[in-house]
N, C-alpha and C positions, 0 to 999 in steps of 0.2 A: 819919118824914122824907118828905117829898113830893118827886118826881123830878126838880124845881126845885133842890131845895137839893140833891142828889144832883151834878147838872152841874156846880152853881158850886166844889162842893167839889174836883172831879175837874179843872175848869181851872186850878186854885190851886195843887195837886200838879202839873201839867205844866209852868206858869211856874218851879217853884222846881225842878225837872228842869233845864228848860231853863240857869236860871244858870248850872249847873255846870259846864255843855258850853265848853270852851276853844275863842275863836276862831280861825280858819286865818290864818296869817301869808301869803299870798301873794308878796309879796317876800321870802322868805326864803333864795330859793336864785336870786337876781336875779347876774348877774356881765356888769359891766362892762367887756370887754374885746374883743380883737381874733378872729377864726377867715380863715385862710389857707389855700390848698391849693394842690399842685401836682397839673398834669395833662398828659399827653403829647396829649391829644386837643383837636382844635381846639372851639371854641366848636357850630361846627355836627352836629360828631361828637355832643357831648354830647346838643345837643338833637334828633338822630335817634334818638339810646338814650333818651332820657327818652318821645317820643314811642311808641316800638317797647313801652313798659313799662306806657303808659297804654292802649295800643291790648292788651293780652297782659289788663287787670286786664276792658274791658269785655266779653272774653271767659266769662268766669266768672258 
């Protein structure tokens, strides 16, 4: 048996192994709904907090 024969048999084995793998369902946990929250802070205050968090990440 030459090297080429061995290589072909390896390819056939890999194909068989891959067929047994289950596919991933990316829509398994989809959610069609609404999200809401209440805050005592204004939009400007929330944006300022976000900017402060972003500035803190740059220091790392």
